VODOMAR-905371 format. One record per residue (C-alpha): residue in one letter; x, y, z. Coordinates in pm, whole numbers, padded with zeros to 5 digits, always signed. Example, Ala and Ser with C-alpha at 12.3 -4.5 7.8 and 13.67 -1.06 7.14 Angstrom:
A+01230-00450+00780 S+01367-00106+00714 
END
This chain:
M+02681-01503-05192 R+02937-01299-05346 D+03160-01034-05092 S+03125-00727-05246 V+03396-00455-05224 S+03377-00083-05209 I+03725+00113-05347 V+03728+00459-05213 I+03888+00738-05393 P+03961+01079-05197 C+04101+01309-05405 Y+04267+01640-05392 N+04441+01827-05709 H+04543+01516-05824 G+04330+01516-06128 R+04622+01488-06359 F+04618+01096-06207 L+04301+01042-06095 G+04187+00837-06444 E+04498+00616-06362 A+04353+00533-06041 V+03997+00434-06086 D+04044+00294-06433 S+04300+00012-06236 A+03972-00011-05960 L+03711-00101-06286 A+04023-00307-06426 Q+04000-00587-06186 T+03948-00946-06227 T+03705-00957-05933 P+03538-00657-06027 P+03455-00407-05718 S+03082-00399-05626 E+03148+00050-05661 V+03437+00292-05683 I+03338+00567-05467 V+03543+00896-05552 V+03528+01163-05312 D+03640+01541-05445 D+03778+01714-05127 G+03772+02029-05289 S+04023+02050-05619 T+04094+02367-05794 D+04237+02171-06086 S+04095+01847-06362 T+03931+01643-06081 P+03556+01711-06166 E+03601+01696-06516 V+03822+01356-06512 A+03544+01222-06247 D+03273+01347-06485 G+03426+01121-06803 Y+03354+00811-06606 G+02928+00885-06595 D+02778+00628-06384 S+03067+00393-06379 I+03177+00581-06065 R+02993+00747-05770 Y+03102+01115-05745 F+03105+01313-05429 R+03266+01686-05375 T+03333+01854-05093 G+03466+02198-04902 N+03836+02096-04906 R+03827+01974-04501 G+04144+01694-04537 Q+04189+01364-04645 Q+04050+01208-04343 E+03660+01421-04388 A+03715+01260-04748 R+03709+00935-04600 N+03452+00952-04390 L+03232+01085-04621 A+03294+00799-04868 L+03313+00547-04569 A+02930+00710-04521 K+02828+00599-04852 A+02958+00355-04927 E+02765-00010-04940 G+03072-00296-04985 D+03118-00565-04724 F+03475-00475-04781 F+03695-00129-04817 I+03973-00056-05001 N+04126+00308-04990 L+04321+00392-05287 D+04424+00743-05303 A+04432+00910-05600 D+04785+00931-05721 N+04824+00539-05683 R+04691+00205-05870 L+04620-00114-05814 C+04705-00430-05944 P+04415-00610-06158 E+04435-00902-05919 Y+04461-00677-05610 I+04095-00758-05502 E+04100-01134-05634 R+04412-01232-05398 T+04376-01028-05119 L+03977-01085-05037 G+04074-01446-05112 L+04331-01435-04842 S+04065-01268-04646 K+03856-01559-04678 E+04122-01853-04649 Y+04235-01723-04275 D+03865-01593-04212 A+03866-01525-03858 P+03621-01290-03601 D+03937-01057-03555 L+04089-01091-03868 A+04022-00711-03963 F+04260-00670-04297 V+04474-00786-04555 Y+04750-00593-04690 T+05026-00615-04942 R+05332-00494-05045 R+05423-00169-05231 L+05517-00130-05567 F+05696+00219-05621 F+05751+00388-05954 G+05770+00743-06091 E+06064+00898-05911 R+06199+00628-05758 E+06164+00259-05826 G+06156-00044-05589 V+05921-00265-05363 S+05869-00228-04997 G+06002-00436-04744 R+05835-00765-04623 H+05650-00677-04302 E+05438-00995-04145 F+05146-00853-03923 D+05328-00781-03538 P+05135-00532-03286 V+05425-00485-03101 A+05658-00323-03420 L+05361-00176-03509 K+05365+00101-03213 F+05736+00214-03307 R+05669+00221-03697 N+05394+00231-03941 Y+05473-00050-04183 I+05118-00106-04350 D+04953+00117-04641 M+04604+00214-04561 C+04549+00091-04889 S+04431-00260-04767 L+04159-00485-04804 I+03918-00393-04444 K+03588-00553-04350 M+03337-00271-04372 D+03204-00327-04038 V+03510-00264-03889 V+03614+00047-04081 K+03290+00202-04020 R+03275+00113-03650 F+03609+00336-03616 G+03639+00580-03882 F+03905+00860-03961 D+03990+01079-03748 P+04054+01408-03826 A+04262+01545-03566 F+04561+01355-03758 N+04478+01524-04117 S+04806+01702-04040 G+05010+01326-04083 W+05027+00995-03968 Q+04647+00908-04061 D+04762+00556-04129 F+04927+00524-03853 D+04685+00593-03632 F+04440+00392-03788 Y+04530+00084-03737 L+04666+00144-03381 T+04307+00187-03344 L+04231-00160-03513 V+04507-00343-03251 E+04395-00120-02945 N+04037-00291-02998 G+04150-00649-03039 Y+04183-00654-03462 R+04486-00806-03655 G+04615-00811-03986 K+04780-01048-04257 L+05001-00954-04489 L+04956-01089-04866 D+05307-01125-04988 L+05313-00953-05350 P+05371-00598-05467 L+04980-00530-05575 V+05009-00171-05425 E+05169+00074-05759 Y+05258+00369-05530 R+05386+00699-05710 I+05678+00898-05619 H+05661+01284-05731 T+05682+01564-05563 D+05345+01670-05412 S+05311+01279-05257 V+05391+01216-04853 T+05637+00995-04934 G+05835+01232-05219 R+05815+01553-05053 R+06085+01677-04828 K+05916+01760-04502 G+06091+02130-04403 K+05862+02105-04042 Y+06026+01740-03944 P+05716+01633-03734 H+05776+01309-03628 L+05835+01440-03242 A+05489+01631-03229 L+05290+01358-03412 M+05421+01033-03215 R+05337+01194-02877 K+04996+01253-03035 I+04993+00922-03124 V+05093+00765-02771 A+04843+00979-02570 K+04574+00871-02798 H+04688+00555-02806 A+04783+00524-02433 A+04664+00160-02358 L+04876+00027-02616 Y+05205+00162-02452 S+05385+00114-02140 R+05633+00367-01984 R+05921+00147-02138 D+05724+00173-02500 R+05669+00516-02509 R+06066+00614-02446 A+06121+00373-02701 A+05867+00510-02902 M+05972+00890-02875 R+06341+00761-02916 R+06319+00623-03251 A+06061+00926-03345 A+06392+01187-03262 S+06649+00955-03456 R+06396+01003-03751 V+06383+01368-03688 I+06826+01360-03685 G+06820+01157-04016 S+06606+01379-04203 V+06796+01683-04090 L+07103+01506-04198 N+06954+01409-04543 D+06816+01753-04565 R+07215+01947-04589 V+07245+02024-04970 A+07332+02295-05128 G+07129+02646-05168 V+06915+02582-04883 P+06797+02891-04719 F+06913+02985-04417 S+06564+03084-04223 R+06535+02697-04337 R+06872+02559-04167 C+06769+02753-03912 R+06471+02567-03872 A+06660+02244-03930 L+06891+02319-03650 A+06616+02364-03416 A+06433+02066-03471 M+06757+01905-03455 A+06851+02042-03128 A+06503+01875-02988 A+06532+01585-03091 R+06893+01582-02823 P+07126+01460-03102 T+07509+01371-02992 P+07727+01656-02926 V+07918+01591-03250 Q+07576+01569-03462 L+07473+01951-03317 A+07836+02072-03378 G+07802+01957-03741 Q+07432+02122-03760 I+07560+02438-03644 M+07848+02431-03896 Y+07599+02333-04149 T+07374+02619-04024 L+07634+02891-04030 W+07880+02797-04311 P+07711+02539-04529 G+08018+02504-04778 I+08224+02392-04523 M+08014+02062-04452 L+07899+01962-04791 
END
Protein backbone atom coordinates (compact mmCIF):
# COMPACT_ATOMS: atom_id res chain seq x y z
CA MET A 1 0.00 0.00 0.00
CA ARG A 2 1.33 3.45 -0.92
CA ASP A 3 2.29 5.76 1.91
CA SER A 4 0.02 8.79 2.28
CA VAL A 5 1.33 12.29 2.90
CA SER A 6 -0.45 15.24 4.51
CA ILE A 7 0.82 18.70 3.56
CA VAL A 8 -0.11 21.30 6.17
CA ILE A 9 -0.02 25.01 5.33
CA PRO A 10 -0.48 27.37 8.31
CA CYS A 11 -1.28 30.89 7.12
CA TYR A 12 -1.53 34.24 8.84
CA ASN A 13 -2.01 37.25 6.55
CA HIS A 14 -0.06 35.67 3.71
CA GLY A 15 -2.97 35.46 1.32
CA ARG A 16 -0.86 37.09 -1.39
CA PHE A 17 1.51 34.10 -1.28
CA LEU A 18 -0.89 31.30 -0.32
CA GLY A 19 -1.84 30.38 -3.89
CA GLU A 20 1.79 29.66 -4.80
CA ALA A 21 2.20 27.41 -1.77
CA VAL A 22 -0.99 25.47 -2.48
CA ASP A 23 -0.18 25.16 -6.18
CA SER A 24 3.25 23.73 -5.35
CA ALA A 25 1.64 21.20 -2.99
CA LEU A 26 -0.90 20.10 -5.58
CA ALA A 27 1.72 19.87 -8.37
CA GLN A 28 3.81 17.14 -6.70
CA THR A 29 4.99 14.27 -8.90
CA THR A 30 3.88 12.02 -6.04
CA PRO A 31 0.58 13.66 -5.04
CA PRO A 32 -0.20 14.25 -1.36
CA SER A 33 -3.22 12.49 0.10
CA GLU A 34 -4.44 15.83 1.44
CA VAL A 35 -3.51 19.51 1.63
CA ILE A 36 -4.68 21.22 4.81
CA VAL A 37 -4.72 25.02 5.08
CA VAL A 38 -5.13 26.47 8.58
CA ASP A 39 -6.02 30.16 8.58
CA ASP A 40 -4.77 31.57 11.90
CA GLY A 41 -7.26 34.45 12.04
CA SER A 42 -6.01 36.28 8.94
CA THR A 43 -7.46 39.71 8.15
CA ASP A 44 -6.35 39.73 4.49
CA SER A 45 -7.41 37.74 1.42
CA THR A 46 -6.52 34.33 2.85
CA PRO A 47 -10.15 33.04 3.11
CA GLU A 48 -10.93 34.04 -0.47
CA VAL A 49 -7.74 32.46 -1.83
CA ALA A 50 -8.42 29.22 0.04
CA ASP A 51 -12.06 29.17 -1.08
CA GLY A 52 -10.92 29.28 -4.69
CA TYR A 53 -9.44 25.77 -4.37
CA GLY A 54 -12.75 24.17 -3.43
CA ASP A 55 -12.46 20.50 -2.56
CA SER A 56 -8.80 20.33 -3.62
CA ILE A 57 -7.82 21.35 -0.09
CA ARG A 58 -9.19 21.11 3.44
CA TYR A 59 -9.57 24.58 4.95
CA PHE A 60 -9.92 25.47 8.63
CA ARG A 61 -10.08 28.91 10.21
CA THR A 62 -9.35 29.79 13.83
CA GLY A 63 -8.81 32.89 15.91
CA ASN A 64 -5.28 34.24 15.90
CA ARG A 65 -3.56 31.90 18.35
CA GLY A 66 -0.11 31.62 16.81
CA GLN A 67 1.71 29.35 14.41
CA GLN A 68 2.19 26.48 16.84
CA GLU A 69 -1.51 26.27 17.65
CA ALA A 70 -2.32 26.39 13.93
CA ARG A 71 0.04 23.48 13.36
CA ASN A 72 -1.52 21.55 16.23
CA LEU A 73 -5.01 22.05 14.80
CA ALA A 74 -3.84 20.76 11.42
CA LEU A 75 -2.13 17.85 13.14
CA ALA A 76 -5.39 16.86 14.82
CA LYS A 77 -7.11 16.80 11.41
CA ALA A 78 -4.31 15.16 9.40
CA GLU A 79 -4.80 11.55 8.29
CA GLY A 80 -1.61 10.72 6.35
CA ASP A 81 1.29 8.46 7.24
CA PHE A 82 3.69 11.41 6.87
CA PHE A 83 3.46 15.10 7.74
CA ILE A 84 4.93 18.07 5.85
CA ASN A 85 4.69 21.62 7.17
CA LEU A 86 4.80 24.18 4.35
CA ASP A 87 4.73 27.82 5.45
CA ALA A 88 2.30 29.84 3.34
CA ASP A 89 5.01 32.10 1.89
CA ASN A 90 7.17 29.20 0.68
CA ARG A 91 6.91 26.59 -2.08
CA LEU A 92 7.82 22.96 -2.68
CA CYS A 93 9.73 21.80 -5.74
CA PRO A 94 7.60 19.30 -7.72
CA GLU A 95 9.61 16.23 -6.74
CA TYR A 96 9.77 17.04 -3.00
CA ILE A 97 7.48 14.23 -1.83
CA GLU A 98 8.84 11.72 -4.33
CA ARG A 99 12.46 12.29 -3.33
CA THR A 100 12.01 12.59 0.46
CA LEU A 101 9.64 9.64 0.65
CA GLY A 102 12.04 7.56 -1.40
CA LEU A 103 14.95 8.35 0.93
CA SER A 104 12.80 7.64 3.98
CA LYS A 105 12.03 4.18 2.61
CA GLU A 106 15.64 3.55 1.60
CA TYR A 107 16.94 4.26 5.11
CA ASP A 108 13.88 2.97 6.93
CA ALA A 109 14.60 2.42 10.63
CA PRO A 110 12.51 2.82 13.79
CA ASP A 111 14.53 5.82 14.97
CA LEU A 112 14.55 7.66 11.60
CA ALA A 113 11.77 10.20 12.15
CA PHE A 114 12.27 12.74 9.36
CA VAL A 115 13.96 13.60 6.09
CA TYR A 116 14.94 17.20 5.36
CA THR A 117 16.41 19.01 2.36
CA ARG A 118 18.37 22.14 1.64
CA ARG A 119 16.56 25.41 0.85
CA LEU A 120 16.55 27.47 -2.31
CA PHE A 121 16.20 31.15 -1.34
CA PHE A 122 14.28 33.51 -3.59
CA GLY A 123 12.74 36.97 -3.33
CA GLU A 124 14.83 39.71 -1.74
CA ARG A 125 17.85 37.40 -1.58
CA GLU A 126 18.83 34.40 -3.66
CA GLY A 127 21.05 31.43 -2.94
CA VAL A 128 21.10 27.93 -1.46
CA SER A 129 21.32 27.02 2.21
CA GLY A 130 24.38 25.19 3.49
CA ARG A 131 24.82 21.43 3.55
CA HIS A 132 24.25 20.13 7.08
CA GLU A 133 24.26 16.38 7.62
CA PHE A 134 22.24 15.38 10.67
CA ASP A 135 24.35 15.79 13.80
CA PRO A 136 22.53 15.80 17.16
CA VAL A 137 25.51 17.36 18.94
CA ALA A 138 25.73 20.31 16.55
CA LEU A 139 21.95 20.71 16.72
CA LYS A 140 22.14 21.59 20.41
CA PHE A 141 23.86 24.85 19.56
CA ARG A 142 22.17 25.92 16.32
CA ASN A 143 19.15 24.72 14.40
CA TYR A 144 19.99 23.94 10.77
CA ILE A 145 16.78 22.06 9.88
CA ASP A 146 13.77 23.82 8.39
CA MET A 147 10.32 22.84 9.64
CA CYS A 148 9.49 21.81 6.07
CA SER A 149 10.58 18.18 6.44
CA LEU A 150 8.92 14.86 5.73
CA ILE A 151 8.10 13.61 9.23
CA LYS A 152 6.51 10.34 10.31
CA MET A 153 2.97 11.16 11.38
CA ASP A 154 2.98 8.96 14.47
CA VAL A 155 6.08 10.77 15.72
CA VAL A 156 4.78 14.29 15.14
CA LYS A 157 1.39 13.41 16.64
CA ARG A 158 3.13 12.03 19.71
CA PHE A 159 4.97 15.27 20.48
CA GLY A 160 3.05 18.04 18.69
CA PHE A 161 4.16 21.66 18.74
CA ASP A 162 4.77 23.65 21.92
CA PRO A 163 2.82 26.98 21.94
CA ALA A 164 5.34 28.32 24.47
CA PHE A 165 7.65 28.85 21.48
CA ASN A 166 5.20 30.89 19.40
CA SER A 167 7.53 33.86 19.86
CA GLY A 168 10.43 32.14 18.11
CA TRP A 169 12.66 29.09 17.62
CA GLN A 170 9.67 26.76 17.17
CA ASP A 171 11.56 24.49 14.78
CA PHE A 172 14.60 24.32 17.06
CA ASP A 173 12.44 23.21 19.97
CA PHE A 174 10.63 20.59 17.88
CA TYR A 175 13.75 18.90 16.53
CA LEU A 176 15.47 18.94 19.93
CA THR A 177 12.38 17.23 21.34
CA LEU A 178 12.79 14.44 18.78
CA VAL A 179 16.52 14.09 19.55
CA GLU A 180 15.80 14.05 23.27
CA ASN A 181 13.46 11.10 22.68
CA GLY A 182 15.91 9.06 20.63
CA TYR A 183 14.94 10.02 17.07
CA ARG A 184 17.14 11.20 14.23
CA GLY A 185 16.85 12.73 10.77
CA LYS A 186 18.44 12.31 7.35
CA LEU A 187 19.55 14.99 4.91
CA LEU A 188 18.49 14.75 1.27
CA ASP A 189 21.23 16.83 -0.30
CA LEU A 190 19.07 18.76 -2.79
CA PRO A 191 17.44 22.22 -2.51
CA LEU A 192 13.79 21.15 -2.74
CA VAL A 193 12.18 23.80 -0.50
CA GLU A 194 11.82 27.23 -2.11
CA TYR A 195 12.17 29.66 0.78
CA ARG A 196 10.93 33.19 0.19
CA ILE A 197 13.00 36.02 1.68
CA HIS A 198 10.86 39.10 2.27
CA THR A 199 10.42 41.82 4.86
CA ASP A 200 7.68 39.93 6.74
CA SER A 201 9.50 36.61 6.90
CA VAL A 202 11.45 35.47 9.96
CA THR A 203 14.64 35.36 7.91
CA GLY A 204 13.95 38.58 6.07
CA ARG A 205 12.98 40.95 8.86
CA ARG A 206 15.39 42.70 11.19
CA LYS A 207 14.63 41.72 14.79
CA GLY A 208 14.76 44.81 16.99
CA LYS A 209 14.54 42.94 20.30
CA TYR A 210 17.54 40.64 19.81
CA PRO A 211 15.85 37.62 21.44
CA HIS A 212 18.69 35.11 21.09
CA LEU A 213 19.75 35.01 24.75
CA ALA A 214 16.23 34.70 26.14
CA LEU A 215 15.27 32.02 23.63
CA MET A 216 18.41 29.98 24.24
CA ARG A 217 17.77 30.09 27.99
CA LYS A 218 14.29 28.77 27.26
CA ILE A 219 15.64 26.02 25.00
CA VAL A 220 18.27 24.92 27.51
CA ALA A 221 15.74 24.91 30.36
CA LYS A 222 13.23 22.76 28.49
CA HIS A 223 15.80 20.34 27.07
CA ALA A 224 18.07 20.22 30.11
CA ALA A 225 18.66 16.48 29.67
CA LEU A 226 20.55 17.19 26.44
CA TYR A 227 22.87 19.85 27.86
CA SER A 228 25.81 19.31 30.16
CA ARG A 229 27.06 22.28 32.17
CA ARG A 230 29.73 22.81 29.54
CA ASP A 231 27.13 22.60 26.76
CA ARG A 232 24.95 25.20 28.48
CA ARG A 233 27.84 27.65 28.72
CA ALA A 234 28.77 27.06 25.07
CA ALA A 235 25.16 27.50 23.94
CA MET A 236 24.79 30.76 25.83
CA ARG A 237 28.12 32.04 24.46
CA ARG A 238 26.95 31.27 20.94
CA ALA A 239 23.64 33.06 21.57
CA ALA A 240 25.50 36.06 22.97
CA SER A 241 27.73 36.11 19.91
CA ARG A 242 24.66 36.17 17.69
CA VAL A 243 23.26 39.12 19.62
CA ILE A 244 26.50 41.04 19.23
CA GLY A 245 26.67 40.22 15.52
CA SER A 246 23.06 41.32 14.98
CA VAL A 247 23.63 44.59 16.85
CA LEU A 248 26.74 45.35 14.80
CA ASN A 249 24.93 44.54 11.54
CA ASP A 250 22.14 46.93 12.53
CA ARG A 251 24.43 49.95 12.55
CA VAL A 252 22.84 51.80 9.67
CA ALA A 253 21.89 55.41 9.01
CA GLY A 254 18.57 56.76 10.20
CA VAL A 255 18.03 54.47 13.21
CA PRO A 256 16.01 56.30 15.91
CA PHE A 257 17.77 57.05 19.19
CA SER A 258 15.35 54.81 21.15
CA ARG A 259 16.26 51.83 18.95
CA ARG A 260 19.96 52.57 19.29
CA CYS A 261 19.52 52.53 23.07
CA ARG A 262 17.75 49.16 22.94
CA ALA A 263 20.55 47.77 20.80
CA LEU A 264 23.14 49.05 23.28
CA ALA A 265 21.30 47.39 26.17
CA ALA A 266 21.12 44.11 24.23
CA MET A 267 24.84 44.22 23.48
CA ALA A 268 25.72 45.01 27.10
CA ALA A 269 23.69 41.98 28.26
CA ALA A 270 25.67 39.79 25.85
CA ARG A 271 28.97 40.70 27.57
CA PRO A 272 30.90 42.08 24.59
CA THR A 273 34.58 42.99 24.61
CA PRO A 274 35.40 46.47 25.95
CA VAL A 275 36.20 47.61 22.41
CA GLN A 276 32.85 46.36 21.08
CA LEU A 277 30.94 48.01 23.93
CA ALA A 278 32.80 51.30 23.53
CA GLY A 279 32.07 51.29 19.80
CA GLN A 280 28.38 50.69 20.41
CA ILE A 281 28.23 53.52 22.95
CA MET A 282 29.81 55.81 20.36
CA TYR A 283 27.30 54.69 17.73
CA THR A 284 24.40 55.21 20.14
CA LEU A 285 25.43 58.77 21.00
CA TRP A 286 27.07 59.86 17.77
CA PRO A 287 26.02 57.49 14.96
CA GLY A 288 27.56 59.65 12.26
CA ILE A 289 31.05 59.05 13.64
CA MET A 290 30.71 55.25 13.42
CA LEU A 291 29.14 55.01 9.96
